[in-house]
N, C-alpha and C positions, 0 to 999 in steps of 0.2 A: 141299133142297140135297144135291148128290151126295157132298160130302166136307167135312170140317172143314179141309182144306188151304186156307189163305187165298189162295193164288195161283189155285187152281181156283175158289174162290168169286168171285174177281175176274173170272175168265173168264166165269162165268155172268152177272155183273152187267153186263159190257161187251157181251155178246152175248145179249140177252134171248131170242132164239128158242130158245136151249138150255134155257130153263125148261120148254119144252113137249116136250122130248125124253122118249121112253119109257124105262122102266126098263132095257131092254137097251142102248140107246144111252148112257144115263148110266153104266152099268158100263163100256162100251167107252171112254168119255171118260176115266175114271179110269185105265184100263189103258194107253191109248195116247198121251194128251197128255203132253208133257214141257215143262218151263219152261226157256227159253234166254235168256241175257242177252248183250248185246254193247255194247262201249264206243263213245262218239262217235268217228267217223272210220273205224270198221270197215266193210269192204266185204262185204256179204252175198252179192251176185251180181255176176259179170262176164258180159258178153254171151257167150252160148253155154253157160254153166254148166248142169249138170243140176239139176233141181228135185227134190231128194230128200225135201223136207218142205214142208208147207203151213203158213204162219204166221198166227196171229191175234194182233194187236198188243195188249199189255196196258199198256205205258207207253213213252214216248219217241217218236221220229219217224224215218221213213225217207224218203229222197229217191230216186225212181226217175227215171232220165234216160237220154237217148241221147247218145252221143259220136260226132261226125262225123269223117271222115277229116282235115278241116282242124284238128281239135282243139276245135272249138266244141261246147258242150253245150246241151241244151235239156231243161228239166224236164217230164216227162210227168205226174207226180202225186206226192203225198206220202201217207204212211200214218201214222196216229196211233192212239191208244187207241180200240179198238172197230172197227178196220178189218181186213179181210182183203185179200190181194193178188191182184188180177185176173190179172196176168201169170203168177204162180206157179200159180194154178188152171188157166189155159189151157195152160201147159207140161206140167203133170201129165196133163191130159186128152188132150192131143195127143202126148205123149211127145216133145216138142221142147225145145231149149235155151232158157234165159232170153234174151229178145230185147233186153235193155237192161242198165243197171247200177243196182244198188241199194246205197246207202250210208247208214250211220247218222248222222243229224244230231244227235240227242239220245240219251243213254244208253237202250238199248233192252231191253225185257222182252217176251217173246212166248211164247205157247203153240204148240208145233209138233206137227204130225201127220204121221207117215210117209206118203210118197206112195202106197204100196201100200194102206194103211188108208184114205186119202182116196178112192182108186178104189173100194174095197170099199163104203164108206159111200154112194157115189153110187148104187149099185145097191140097197142094202139099206134106206136110210132116206130117206123122202120129205122129212122136215123138213130134212135136211142138203142134199139135192139142190135143194130150193127156195131155200135160202140161197145156194148157189153160183150158181145161175142168176140170182138177184136181184143178186148181187154183180157178175156179168158185165154184166148189163143196165145197172145204175146207173153203173158206172165206165166202161163203153164210151162213154156219152154225154159224159162229162167229157173223155176222151181225144180224141174227135172234135171237141169244142169247141176244144181246144188246137191240133189240126191245122188247123182252119179259120182260127184266128187267124194261124198261121204262113203259111198259103197265101194268105190273102185280105186281111189287115188290115195297114195301113201300120205301120212300126216306131214312128213317133212316137206313134201312137195306142196301140199296145201298151205302150210305156213309160209313157205318161201314165196308162193304166188300172192298170198295176202299181203306180205310185206312189200313186195315189188310193186304191186298195184297202188298201194297207198303212198309209198315213198316217191314214186314217179310224179305224184301230184304235189309234193311238198319238199322239193329240193333235197332229195336223197335221204330223208329222215322222217320218222313219224313219232308223235307223242302218244304212247299207248302202253298199257301195262300187260304183263304176261297173262294176268287173269282176264283182261278184256279180249285178248286174242283167243283164249280158251273158250270164252262164252260165244264168240263169233263162230268158231269152227266146231263146237260140240265136243271138246276134249277136256283134259284136266290141265290145271296150271303147271303141274309137275312135268307133264309131257312137253308142254310148250317151252318151259325153262330148259329142259334137257336138250331139246333140238336147237334152241337159240344159242346155248353154250357151245354146241357143236359147230354152228355157223360161225360163231366168234372165233373159235380155235382155228378154223379154216380161213380166218381173216376176210370173211365175207361181210361181216357186220361188226359194229361196235355197240356194246350195250351200256346204256346209262340209266340212271334211275327214272323210270317212267318214260323212256324213249329208246328208240332203235335207230342207228345211223348205218346206211349202207356205205361200206368203204371201197367196194369194187363193184359198181353198178353193172358194168358190161359183163363181167364174169358171172355175177349173180344171175343176170338175165339169160346168159347162155346155159348155165346149169339148170335153170328153171325150165327152159324149153326142152332140154334133154331129159328132164326128170331123173337126174342121177345126182346123188349126194353122198 
């Protein structure tokens, strides 16, 4: 272990590739990484902001999203413990501004590396270079999947899959507002409400204030897979 500092110990645990770092890189980690915390609701980046640091998430969660001219939002991805940010890496490498908005959803703790050091490590350390290239490759596919959903999939199917995904983790129900779903999927609250009312009339769900319960999970799952509503 490179240090007795519990926060840097946590960094090694969450990012196992760092276990294989050579002595020189381990010394550089102790020298250059710093721990930053941010409260819920804090905005880490606005669109166009300079990326002066590269973050590795230790605790909490961050939502990265786009805001359209109409005021509609769409979630691109989320970051949690053990994640690095693909857009920040891309911005540092290309020397461009952050192309979206990043806000803290749950109290955040992260290890940050100055962008100049990030650039230096790309040339000096193969293990770091491989991690960043792997990060870009893995996360790019997730972003492409989101774009494909927006471009090619019907909104009722997207809403159904969103509900099913979250309900399966929480005993057939989720606590969420129509507006929250709209922000996640990049549509309006009115569209979400209309489709949910349709689902309710088909006895697929039961709507409560700030919550949605699935009343027929199996039928809902079958209809989602068939993409017919």
